[in-house]
PDB file of the backbone (N, CA, C, O) and the ligand in Angstrom, with CONECT records:
HET     ZN  A 101       1
ATOM      1  N   MET A   1      23.310  30.476 116.541  1.00  0.00           N
ATOM      2  CA  MET A   1      23.654  29.074 116.237  1.00  0.00           C
ATOM      3  C   MET A   1      22.823  28.598 115.042  1.00  0.00           C
ATOM      4  O   MET A   1      21.600  28.734 115.054  1.00  0.00           O
ATOM      5  N   SER A   2      23.443  28.066 114.050  1.00  0.00           N
ATOM      6  CA  SER A   2      22.723  27.614 112.860  1.00  0.00           C
ATOM      7  C   SER A   2      22.020  26.296 113.141  1.00  0.00           C
ATOM      8  O   SER A   2      22.333  25.591 114.100  1.00  0.00           O
ATOM      9  N   ARG A   3      21.072  25.987 112.287  1.00  0.00           N
ATOM     10  CA  ARG A   3      20.296  24.772 112.487  1.00  0.00           C
ATOM     11  C   ARG A   3      21.165  23.523 112.306  1.00  0.00           C
ATOM     12  O   ARG A   3      20.857  22.462 112.848  1.00  0.00           O
ATOM     13  N   ALA A   4      22.226  23.654 111.558  1.00  0.00           N
ATOM     14  CA  ALA A   4      23.101  22.508 111.302  1.00  0.00           C
ATOM     15  C   ALA A   4      23.999  22.207 112.502  1.00  0.00           C
ATOM     16  O   ALA A   4      24.552  21.114 112.617  1.00  0.00           O
ATOM     17  N   THR A   5      24.135  23.182 113.382  1.00  0.00           N
ATOM     18  CA  THR A   5      25.026  22.999 114.520  1.00  0.00           C
ATOM     19  C   THR A   5      24.309  22.271 115.649  1.00  0.00           C
ATOM     20  O   THR A   5      23.347  22.790 116.216  1.00  0.00           O
ATOM     21  N   ARG A   6      24.762  21.108 115.965  1.00  0.00           N
ATOM     22  CA  ARG A   6      24.177  20.388 117.092  1.00  0.00           C
ATOM     23  C   ARG A   6      24.904  20.795 118.366  1.00  0.00           C
ATOM     24  O   ARG A   6      26.133  20.854 118.397  1.00  0.00           O
ATOM     25  N   PRO A   7      24.145  21.073 119.406  1.00  0.00           N
ATOM     26  CA  PRO A   7      24.798  21.504 120.648  1.00  0.00           C
ATOM     27  C   PRO A   7      25.612  20.370 121.264  1.00  0.00           C
ATOM     28  O   PRO A   7      25.232  19.201 121.192  1.00  0.00           O
ATOM     29  N   HIS A   8      26.708  20.728 121.855  1.00  0.00           N
ATOM     30  CA  HIS A   8      27.568  19.735 122.509  1.00  0.00           C
ATOM     31  C   HIS A   8      27.113  19.553 123.954  1.00  0.00           C
ATOM     32  O   HIS A   8      27.678  20.118 124.891  1.00  0.00           O
ATOM     33  N   LEU A   9      26.078  18.746 124.091  1.00  0.00           N
ATOM     34  CA  LEU A   9      25.501  18.487 125.411  1.00  0.00           C
ATOM     35  C   LEU A   9      25.564  16.998 125.704  1.00  0.00           C
ATOM     36  O   LEU A   9      25.566  16.178 124.786  1.00  0.00           O
ATOM     37  N   PRO A  10      25.618  16.640 127.012  1.00  0.00           N
ATOM     38  CA  PRO A  10      25.758  15.226 127.358  1.00  0.00           C
ATOM     39  C   PRO A  10      24.469  14.443 127.117  1.00  0.00           C
ATOM     40  O   PRO A  10      23.366  14.932 127.362  1.00  0.00           O
ATOM     41  N   MET A  11      24.638  13.226 126.635  1.00  0.00           N
ATOM     42  CA  MET A  11      23.535  12.301 126.423  1.00  0.00           C
ATOM     43  C   MET A  11      23.570  11.295 127.573  1.00  0.00           C
ATOM     44  O   MET A  11      24.422  10.407 127.611  1.00  0.00           O
ATOM     45  N   ARG A  12      22.617  11.450 128.521  1.00  0.00           N
ATOM     46  CA  ARG A  12      22.580  10.545 129.667  1.00  0.00           C
ATOM     47  C   ARG A  12      21.859   9.257 129.296  1.00  0.00           C
ATOM     48  O   ARG A  12      20.968   9.304 128.448  1.00  0.00           O
ATOM     49  N   PRO A  13      22.193   8.107 129.882  1.00  0.00           N
ATOM     50  CA  PRO A  13      23.224   7.940 130.920  1.00  0.00           C
ATOM     51  C   PRO A  13      24.593   7.554 130.363  1.00  0.00           C
ATOM     52  O   PRO A  13      25.467   7.118 131.111  1.00  0.00           O
ATOM     53  N   LEU A  14      24.782   7.713 129.047  1.00  0.00           N
ATOM     54  CA  LEU A  14      26.053   7.277 128.468  1.00  0.00           C
ATOM     55  C   LEU A  14      27.145   8.334 128.610  1.00  0.00           C
ATOM     56  O   LEU A  14      28.335   8.023 128.568  1.00  0.00           O
ATOM     57  N   TRP A  15      26.724   9.586 128.779  1.00  0.00           N
ATOM     58  CA  TRP A  15      27.672  10.696 128.886  1.00  0.00           C
ATOM     59  C   TRP A  15      28.552  10.810 127.662  1.00  0.00           C
ATOM     60  O   TRP A  15      29.751  11.076 127.742  1.00  0.00           O
ATOM     61  N   LEU A  16      27.901  10.595 126.509  1.00  0.00           N
ATOM     62  CA  LEU A  16      28.554  10.897 125.240  1.00  0.00           C
ATOM     63  C   LEU A  16      27.916  12.172 124.706  1.00  0.00           C
ATOM     64  O   LEU A  16      26.761  12.474 125.005  1.00  0.00           O
ATOM     65  N   CYS A  17      28.685  12.917 123.910  1.00  0.00           N
ATOM     66  CA  CYS A  17      28.191  14.187 123.395  1.00  0.00           C
ATOM     67  C   CYS A  17      27.114  13.970 122.337  1.00  0.00           C
ATOM     68  O   CYS A  17      27.260  13.145 121.436  1.00  0.00           O
ATOM     69  N   ARG A  18      26.007  14.749 122.472  1.00  0.00           N
ATOM     70  CA  ARG A  18      24.958  14.682 121.465  1.00  0.00           C
ATOM     71  C   ARG A  18      25.423  15.245 120.127  1.00  0.00           C
ATOM     72  O   ARG A  18      24.926  14.868 119.066  1.00  0.00           O
ATOM     73  N   GLY A  19      26.378  16.147 120.203  1.00  0.00           N
ATOM     74  CA  GLY A  19      26.825  16.818 118.989  1.00  0.00           C
ATOM     75  C   GLY A  19      27.845  16.010 118.214  1.00  0.00           C
ATOM     76  O   GLY A  19      27.732  15.889 116.994  1.00  0.00           O
ATOM     77  N   CYS A  20      28.849  15.447 118.899  1.00  0.00           N
ATOM     78  CA  CYS A  20      29.959  14.823 118.182  1.00  0.00           C
ATOM     79  C   CYS A  20      30.231  13.383 118.625  1.00  0.00           C
ATOM     80  O   CYS A  20      31.065  12.704 118.026  1.00  0.00           O
ATOM     81  N   GLY A  21      29.546  12.914 119.657  1.00  0.00           N
ATOM     82  CA  GLY A  21      29.693  11.519 120.045  1.00  0.00           C
ATOM     83  C   GLY A  21      30.895  11.216 120.913  1.00  0.00           C
ATOM     84  O   GLY A  21      31.091  10.069 121.314  1.00  0.00           O
ATOM     85  N   ALA A  22      31.704  12.218 121.212  1.00  0.00           N
ATOM     86  CA  ALA A  22      32.875  12.002 122.068  1.00  0.00           C
ATOM     87  C   ALA A  22      32.429  11.934 123.526  1.00  0.00           C
ATOM     88  O   ALA A  22      31.355  12.424 123.874  1.00  0.00           O
ATOM     89  N   PRO A  23      33.262  11.321 124.383  1.00  0.00           N
ATOM     90  CA  PRO A  23      32.937  11.356 125.815  1.00  0.00           C
ATOM     91  C   PRO A  23      32.786  12.801 126.262  1.00  0.00           C
ATOM     92  O   PRO A  23      33.636  13.645 125.978  1.00  0.00           O
ATOM     93  N   TRP A  24      31.681  13.077 126.973  1.00  0.00           N
ATOM     94  CA  TRP A  24      31.405  14.459 127.390  1.00  0.00           C
ATOM     95  C   TRP A  24      32.109  14.776 128.707  1.00  0.00           C
ATOM     96  O   TRP A  24      32.153  13.889 129.559  1.00  0.00           O
ATOM     97  N   PRO A  25      32.649  15.936 128.938  1.00  0.00           N
ATOM     98  CA  PRO A  25      32.653  17.090 128.022  1.00  0.00           C
ATOM     99  C   PRO A  25      33.719  16.987 126.934  1.00  0.00           C
ATOM    100  O   PRO A  25      34.911  16.873 127.222  1.00  0.00           O
ATOM    101  N   CYS A  26      33.278  17.028 125.708  1.00  0.00           N
ATOM    102  CA  CYS A  26      34.189  16.994 124.567  1.00  0.00           C
ATOM    103  C   CYS A  26      34.887  18.357 124.443  1.00  0.00           C
ATOM    104  O   CYS A  26      34.578  19.294 125.180  1.00  0.00           O
ATOM    105  N   GLN A  27      35.796  18.446 123.534  1.00  0.00           N
ATOM    106  CA  GLN A  27      36.583  19.680 123.394  1.00  0.00           C
ATOM    107  C   GLN A  27      35.703  20.915 123.129  1.00  0.00           C
ATOM    108  O   GLN A  27      35.892  21.936 123.791  1.00  0.00           O
ATOM    109  N   PRO A  28      34.761  20.857 122.197  1.00  0.00           N
ATOM    110  CA  PRO A  28      33.892  22.031 121.989  1.00  0.00           C
ATOM    111  C   PRO A  28      33.055  22.356 123.224  1.00  0.00           C
ATOM    112  O   PRO A  28      32.812  23.529 123.509  1.00  0.00           O
ATOM    113  N   ALA A  29      32.610  21.337 123.962  1.00  0.00           N
ATOM    114  CA  ALA A  29      31.829  21.587 125.166  1.00  0.00           C
ATOM    115  C   ALA A  29      32.693  22.275 126.216  1.00  0.00           C
ATOM    116  O   ALA A  29      32.231  23.183 126.907  1.00  0.00           O
ATOM    117  N   ARG A  30      33.947  21.843 126.337  1.00  0.00           N
ATOM    118  CA  ARG A  30      34.855  22.468 127.304  1.00  0.00           C
ATOM    119  C   ARG A  30      35.073  23.939 126.966  1.00  0.00           C
ATOM    120  O   ARG A  30      35.051  24.802 127.843  1.00  0.00           O
ATOM    121  N   LEU A  31      35.283  24.205 125.692  1.00  0.00           N
ATOM    122  CA  LEU A  31      35.480  25.588 125.270  1.00  0.00           C
ATOM    123  C   LEU A  31      34.251  26.430 125.574  1.00  0.00           C
ATOM    124  O   LEU A  31      34.362  27.555 126.061  1.00  0.00           O
ATOM    125  N   ALA A  32      33.080  25.876 125.282  1.00  0.00           N
ATOM    126  CA  ALA A  32      31.841  26.614 125.529  1.00  0.00           C
ATOM    127  C   ALA A  32      31.666  26.894 127.016  1.00  0.00           C
ATOM    128  O   ALA A  32      31.231  27.976 127.407  1.00  0.00           O
ATOM    129  N   LEU A  33      32.010  25.907 127.840  1.00  0.00           N
ATOM    130  CA  LEU A  33      31.888  26.092 129.286  1.00  0.00           C
ATOM    131  C   LEU A  33      32.872  27.143 129.787  1.00  0.00           C
ATOM    132  O   LEU A  33      32.534  27.964 130.640  1.00  0.00           O
ATOM    133  N   LEU A  34      34.087  27.113 129.255  1.00  0.00           N
ATOM    134  CA  LEU A  34      35.083  28.101 129.681  1.00  0.00           C
ATOM    135  C   LEU A  34      34.634  29.509 129.323  1.00  0.00           C
ATOM    136  O   LEU A  34      34.859  30.455 130.078  1.00  0.00           O
ATOM    137  N   VAL A  35      33.999  29.639 128.167  1.00  0.00           N
ATOM    138  CA  VAL A  35      33.494  30.954 127.764  1.00  0.00           C
ATOM    139  C   VAL A  35      32.333  31.355 128.656  1.00  0.00           C
ATOM    140  O   VAL A  35      32.265  32.482 129.145  1.00  0.00           O
ATOM    141  N   GLU A  36      31.417  30.409 128.861  1.00  0.00           N
ATOM    142  CA  GLU A  36      30.215  30.714 129.641  1.00  0.00           C
ATOM    143  C   GLU A  36      30.573  31.108 131.074  1.00  0.00           C
ATOM    144  O   GLU A  36      29.955  31.997 131.658  1.00  0.00           O
ATOM    145  N   TYR A  37      31.578  30.435 131.629  1.00  0.00           N
ATOM    146  CA  TYR A  37      31.936  30.673 133.034  1.00  0.00           C
ATOM    147  C   TYR A  37      33.233  31.459 133.166  1.00  0.00           C
ATOM    148  O   TYR A  37      33.904  31.364 134.194  1.00  0.00           O
ATOM    149  N   ARG A  38      33.595  32.221 132.163  1.00  0.00           N
ATOM    150  CA  ARG A  38      34.899  32.887 132.191  1.00  0.00           C
ATOM    151  C   ARG A  38      35.034  33.834 133.374  1.00  0.00           C
ATOM    152  O   ARG A  38      36.144  34.084 133.843  1.00  0.00           O
ATOM    153  N   ALA A  39      33.923  34.359 133.857  1.00  0.00           N
ATOM    154  CA  ALA A  39      33.992  35.305 134.967  1.00  0.00           C
ATOM    155  C   ALA A  39      33.933  34.613 136.324  1.00  0.00           C
ATOM    156  O   ALA A  39      34.135  35.248 137.359  1.00  0.00           O
ATOM    157  N   ASP A  40      33.657  33.308 136.318  1.00  0.00           N
ATOM    158  CA  ASP A  40      33.479  32.622 137.596  1.00  0.00           C
ATOM    159  C   ASP A  40      33.919  31.164 137.496  1.00  0.00           C
ATOM    160  O   ASP A  40      33.100  30.262 137.316  1.00  0.00           O
ATOM    161  N   ARG A  41      35.226  30.955 137.619  1.00  0.00           N
ATOM    162  CA  ARG A  41      35.783  29.617 137.488  1.00  0.00           C
ATOM    163  C   ARG A  41      35.305  28.702 138.618  1.00  0.00           C
ATOM    164  O   ARG A  41      35.144  27.497 138.425  1.00  0.00           O
ATOM    165  N   THR A  42      35.083  29.283 139.790  1.00  0.00           N
ATOM    166  CA  THR A  42      34.614  28.484 140.919  1.00  0.00           C
ATOM    167  C   THR A  42      33.245  27.881 140.621  1.00  0.00           C
ATOM    168  O   THR A  42      33.000  26.707 140.900  1.00  0.00           O
ATOM    169  N   ALA A  43      32.365  28.686 140.058  1.00  0.00           N
ATOM    170  CA  ALA A  43      31.033  28.188 139.711  1.00  0.00           C
ATOM    171  C   ALA A  43      31.133  27.074 138.677  1.00  0.00           C
ATOM    172  O   ALA A  43      30.379  26.102 138.736  1.00  0.00           O
ATOM    173  N   LEU A  44      32.050  27.207 137.738  1.00  0.00           N
ATOM    174  CA  LEU A  44      32.242  26.158 136.733  1.00  0.00           C
ATOM    175  C   LEU A  44      32.671  24.852 137.394  1.00  0.00           C
ATOM    176  O   LEU A  44      32.158  23.785 137.059  1.00  0.00           O
ATOM    177  N   LEU A  45      33.616  24.939 138.336  1.00  0.00           N
ATOM    178  CA  LEU A  45      34.109  23.727 138.993  1.00  0.00           C
ATOM    179  C   LEU A  45      33.012  23.071 139.836  1.00  0.00           C
ATOM    180  O   LEU A  45      32.929  21.846 139.914  1.00  0.00           O
ATOM    181  N   ILE A  46      32.185  23.887 140.456  1.00  0.00           N
ATOM    182  CA  ILE A  46      31.072  23.334 141.236  1.00  0.00           C
ATOM    183  C   ILE A  46      30.084  22.632 140.307  1.00  0.00           C
ATOM    184  O   ILE A  46      29.608  21.534 140.595  1.00  0.00           O
ATOM    185  N   TYR A  47      29.790  23.283 139.200  1.00  0.00           N
ATOM    186  CA  TYR A  47      28.877  22.708 138.210  1.00  0.00           C
ATOM    187  C   TYR A  47      29.425  21.379 137.689  1.00  0.00           C
ATOM    188  O   TYR A  47      28.698  20.390 137.595  1.00  0.00           O
ATOM    189  N   LEU A  48      30.713  21.370 137.354  1.00  0.00           N
ATOM    190  CA  LEU A  48      31.322  20.153 136.816  1.00  0.00           C
ATOM    191  C   LEU A  48      31.387  19.049 137.869  1.00  0.00           C
ATOM    192  O   LEU A  48      31.239  17.872 137.541  1.00  0.00           O
ATOM    193  N   SER A  49      31.606  19.416 139.119  1.00  0.00           N
ATOM    194  CA  SER A  49      31.635  18.418 140.188  1.00  0.00           C
ATOM    195  C   SER A  49      30.284  17.727 140.315  1.00  0.00           C
ATOM    196  O   SER A  49      30.205  16.516 140.521  1.00  0.00           O
ATOM    197  N   THR A  50      29.221  18.523 140.189  1.00  0.00           N
ATOM    198  CA  THR A  50      27.876  17.968 140.257  1.00  0.00           C
ATOM    199  C   THR A  50      27.641  16.983 139.115  1.00  0.00           C
ATOM    200  O   THR A  50      27.117  15.887 139.316  1.00  0.00           O
ATOM    201  N   LEU A  51      28.041  17.397 137.914  1.00  0.00           N
ATOM    202  CA  LEU A  51      27.863  16.523 136.755  1.00  0.00           C
ATOM    203  C   LEU A  51      28.726  15.271 136.871  1.00  0.00           C
ATOM    204  O   LEU A  51      28.309  14.182 136.475  1.00  0.00           O
ATOM    205  N   MET A  52      29.931  15.431 137.417  1.00  0.00           N
ATOM    206  CA  MET A  52      30.828  14.288 137.555  1.00  0.00           C
ATOM    207  C   MET A  52      30.221  13.252 138.496  1.00  0.00           C
ATOM    208  O   MET A  52      30.315  12.052 138.241  1.00  0.00           O
ATOM    209  N   ALA A  53      29.600  13.708 139.581  1.00  0.00           N
ATOM    210  CA  ALA A  53      28.965  12.782 140.516  1.00  0.00           C
ATOM    211  C   ALA A  53      27.824  12.034 139.829  1.00  0.00           C
ATOM    212  O   ALA A  53      27.656  10.827 140.002  1.00  0.00           O
ATOM    213  N   GLU A  54      27.054  12.774 139.053  1.00  0.00           N
ATOM    214  CA  GLU A  54      25.941  12.160 138.335  1.00  0.00           C
ATOM    215  C   GLU A  54      26.456  11.153 137.299  1.00  0.00           C
ATOM    216  O   GLU A  54      25.937  10.042 137.192  1.00  0.00           O
ATOM    217  N   ALA A  55      27.462  11.547 136.553  1.00  0.00           N
ATOM    218  CA  ALA A  55      28.035  10.664 135.540  1.00  0.00           C
ATOM    219  C   ALA A  55      28.645   9.429 136.184  1.00  0.00           C
ATOM    220  O   ALA A  55      28.498   8.319 135.672  1.00  0.00           O
ATOM    221  N   GLY A  56      29.325   9.620 137.300  1.00  0.00           N
ATOM    222  CA  GLY A  56      29.959   8.491 137.978  1.00  0.00           C
ATOM    223  C   GLY A  56      28.933   7.461 138.390  1.00  0.00           C
ATOM    224  O   GLY A  56      29.142   6.260 138.217  1.00  0.00           O
ATOM    225  N   ALA A  57      27.814   7.933 138.940  1.00  0.00           N
ATOM    226  CA  ALA A  57      26.761   7.018 139.379  1.00  0.00           C
ATOM    227  C   ALA A  57      26.143   6.287 138.195  1.00  0.00           C
ATOM    228  O   ALA A  57      25.925   5.076 138.248  1.00  0.00           O
ATOM    229  N   GLN A  58      25.863   7.027 137.129  1.00  0.00           N
ATOM    230  CA  GLN A  58      25.198   6.416 135.978  1.00  0.00           C
ATOM    231  C   GLN A  58      26.123   5.476 135.223  1.00  0.00           C
ATOM    232  O   GLN A  58      25.705   4.401 134.794  1.00  0.00           O
ATOM    233  N   LEU A  59      27.370   5.873 135.059  1.00  0.00           N
ATOM    234  CA  LEU A  59      28.300   5.039 134.304  1.00  0.00           C
ATOM    235  C   LEU A  59      28.644   3.759 135.054  1.00  0.00           C
ATOM    236  O   LEU A  59      28.793   2.701 134.443  1.00  0.00           O
ATOM    237  N   SER A  60      28.768   3.851 136.362  1.00  0.00           N
ATOM    238  CA  SER A  60      29.115   2.641 137.106  1.00  0.00           C
ATOM    239  C   SER A  60      27.933   1.671 137.117  1.00  0.00           C
ATOM    240  O   SER A  60      28.128   0.457 137.184  1.00  0.00           O
ATOM    241  N   GLN A  61      26.715   2.199 137.051  1.00  0.00           N
ATOM    242  CA  GLN A  61      25.551   1.311 136.930  1.00  0.00           C
ATOM    243  C   GLN A  61      25.549   0.613 135.581  1.00  0.00           C
ATOM    244  O   GLN A  61      25.166  -0.551 135.466  1.00  0.00           O
ATOM    245  N   LEU A  62      25.982   1.345 134.566  1.00  0.00           N
ATOM    246  CA  LEU A  62      25.958   0.793 133.210  1.00  0.00           C
ATOM    247  C   LEU A  62      26.973  -0.326 133.031  1.00  0.00           C
ATOM    248  O   LEU A  62      26.629  -1.408 132.553  1.00  0.00           O
ATOM    249  N   ASN A  63      28.207  -0.074 133.408  1.00  0.00           N
ATOM    250  CA  ASN A  63      29.246  -1.040 133.068  1.00  0.00           C
ATOM    251  C   ASN A  63      30.285  -1.244 134.162  1.00  0.00           C
ATOM    252  O   ASN A  63      31.188  -2.066 134.007  1.00  0.00           O
ATOM    253  N   GLY A  64      30.171  -0.507 135.267  1.00  0.00           N
ATOM    254  CA  GLY A  64      31.109  -0.686 136.356  1.00  0.00           C
ATOM    255  C   GLY A  64      32.529  -0.265 136.038  1.00  0.00           C
ATOM    256  O   GLY A  64      33.443  -0.519 136.823  1.00  0.00           O
ATOM    257  N   SER A  65      32.722   0.373 134.901  1.00  0.00           N
ATOM    258  CA  SER A  65      34.094   0.676 134.499  1.00  0.00           C
ATOM    259  C   SER A  65      34.469   2.131 134.738  1.00  0.00           C
ATOM    260  O   SER A  65      35.580   2.548 134.409  1.00  0.00           O
ATOM    261  N   ALA A  66      33.567   2.895 135.300  1.00  0.00           N
ATOM    262  CA  ALA A  66      33.887   4.294 135.549  1.00  0.00           C
ATOM    263  C   ALA A  66      34.872   4.394 136.699  1.00  0.00           C
ATOM    264  O   ALA A  66      34.551   4.044 137.835  1.00  0.00           O
ATOM    265  N   VAL A  67      36.049   4.864 136.409  1.00  0.00           N
ATOM    266  CA  VAL A  67      37.082   4.991 137.421  1.00  0.00           C
ATOM    267  C   VAL A  67      37.134   6.438 137.878  1.00  0.00           C
ATOM    268  O   VAL A  67      37.149   7.363 137.066  1.00  0.00           O
ATOM    269  N   ALA A  68      37.161   6.616 139.179  1.00  0.00           N
ATOM    270  CA  ALA A  68      37.079   7.965 139.737  1.00  0.00           C
ATOM    271  C   ALA A  68      38.158   8.886 139.176  1.00  0.00           C
ATOM    272  O   ALA A  68      37.882  10.039 138.843  1.00  0.00           O
ATOM    273  N   GLU A  69      39.386   8.378 139.071  1.00  0.00           N
ATOM    274  CA  GLU A  69      40.463   9.244 138.594  1.00  0.00           C
ATOM    275  C   GLU A  69      40.234   9.657 137.148  1.00  0.00           C
ATOM    276  O   GLU A  69      40.543  10.784 136.761  1.00  0.00           O
ATOM    277  N   ASP A  70      39.693   8.744 136.351  1.00  0.00           N
ATOM    278  CA  ASP A  70      39.404   9.078 134.960  1.00  0.00           C
ATOM    279  C   ASP A  70      38.376  10.194 134.880  1.00  0.00           C
ATOM    280  O   ASP A  70      38.499  11.112 134.068  1.00  0.00           O
ATOM    281  N   LEU A  71      37.358  10.107 135.733  1.00  0.00           N
ATOM    282  CA  LEU A  71      36.306  11.117 135.702  1.00  0.00           C
ATOM    283  C   LEU A  71      36.821  12.461 136.190  1.00  0.00           C
ATOM    284  O   LEU A  71      36.433  13.509 135.673  1.00  0.00           O
ATOM    285  N   THR A  72      37.696  12.426 137.185  1.00  0.00           N
ATOM    286  CA  THR A  72      38.282  13.679 137.656  1.00  0.00           C
ATOM    287  C   THR A  72      39.044  14.357 136.532  1.00  0.00           C
ATOM    288  O   THR A  72      38.921  15.562 136.313  1.00  0.00           O
ATOM    289  N   GLU A  73      39.830  13.563 135.829  1.00  0.00           N
ATOM    290  CA  GLU A  73      40.587  14.092 134.695  1.00  0.00           C
ATOM    291  C   GLU A  73      39.635  14.665 133.646  1.00  0.00           C
ATOM    292  O   GLU A  73      39.839  15.757 133.115  1.00  0.00           O
ATOM    293  N   ARG A  74      38.614  13.905 133.376  1.00  0.00           N
ATOM    294  CA  ARG A  74      37.686  14.244 132.292  1.00  0.00           C
ATOM    295  C   ARG A  74      36.816  15.460 132.627  1.00  0.00           C
ATOM    296  O   ARG A  74      36.522  16.277 131.754  1.00  0.00           O
ATOM    297  N   PHE A  75      36.407  15.575 133.889  1.00  0.00           N
ATOM    298  CA  PHE A  75      35.464  16.628 134.234  1.00  0.00           C
ATOM    299  C   PHE A  75      36.117  17.850 134.877  1.00  0.00           C
ATOM    300  O   PHE A  75      35.624  18.968 134.723  1.00  0.00           O
ATOM    301  N   LEU A  76      37.223  17.646 135.596  1.00  0.00           N
ATOM    302  CA  LEU A  76      37.718  18.750 136.421  1.00  0.00           C
ATOM    303  C   LEU A  76      39.112  19.253 136.069  1.00  0.00           C
ATOM    304  O   LEU A  76      39.355  20.460 136.075  1.00  0.00           O
ATOM    305  N   THR A  77      40.025  18.343 135.763  1.00  0.00           N
ATOM    306  CA  THR A  77      41.427  18.753 135.656  1.00  0.00           C
ATOM    307  C   THR A  77      41.628  19.841 134.608  1.00  0.00           C
ATOM    308  O   THR A  77      42.358  20.804 134.838  1.00  0.00           O
ATOM    309  N   TRP A  78      40.976  19.684 133.456  1.00  0.00           N
ATOM    310  CA  TRP A  78      41.140  20.674 132.385  1.00  0.00           C
ATOM    311  C   TRP A  78      40.604  22.045 132.794  1.00  0.00           C
ATOM    312  O   TRP A  78      41.103  23.074 132.338  1.00  0.00           O
ATOM    313  N   ALA A  79      39.578  22.054 133.664  1.00  0.00           N
ATOM    314  CA  ALA A  79      38.963  23.323 134.046  1.00  0.00           C
ATOM    315  C   ALA A  79      39.772  24.041 135.113  1.00  0.00           C
ATOM    316  O   ALA A  79      39.718  25.265 135.227  1.00  0.00           O
ATOM    317  N   ARG A  80      40.535  23.260 135.905  1.00  0.00           N
ATOM    318  CA  ARG A  80      41.359  23.861 136.959  1.00  0.00           C
ATOM    319  C   ARG A  80      42.557  24.582 136.365  1.00  0.00           C
ATOM    320  O   ARG A  80      42.972  25.630 136.860  1.00  0.00           O
ATOM    321  N   ALA A  81      43.106  24.015 135.307  1.00  0.00           N
ATOM    322  CA  ALA A  81      44.361  24.514 134.764  1.00  0.00           C
ATOM    323  C   ALA A  81      44.228  25.936 134.248  1.00  0.00           C
ATOM    324  O   ALA A  81      43.161  26.349 133.794  1.00  0.00           O
ATOM    325  N   ARG A  82      45.305  26.664 134.323  1.00  0.00           N
ATOM    326  CA  ARG A  82      45.477  27.984 133.739  1.00  0.00           C
ATOM    327  C   ARG A  82      46.407  28.833 134.572  1.00  0.00           C
ATOM    328  O   ARG A  82      46.668  29.985 134.227  1.00  0.00           O
TER     329      ARG A  82
HETATM  330 ZN    ZN A 101      30.769  17.391 121.300  1.00  0.00          ZN2+
END
């Protein structure tokens, strides 16, 4: 990874990407996760579920606008598909 490349990691408690500023997991983060967990999709879903719970708690404290269905879509639905 070059020095110019910022990692696509979540910035808590806003859950925006440190690399590109998009709501995390952004597209590059999703791709990286799919590669990292390509041999174990179940582990990826467990990991994402944990993060989703954390994000849900933090986001609802911030602005009360975190909707469960939105977070499911954002954290899990893309990883289930295939
Ligand atoms: Zn990003």
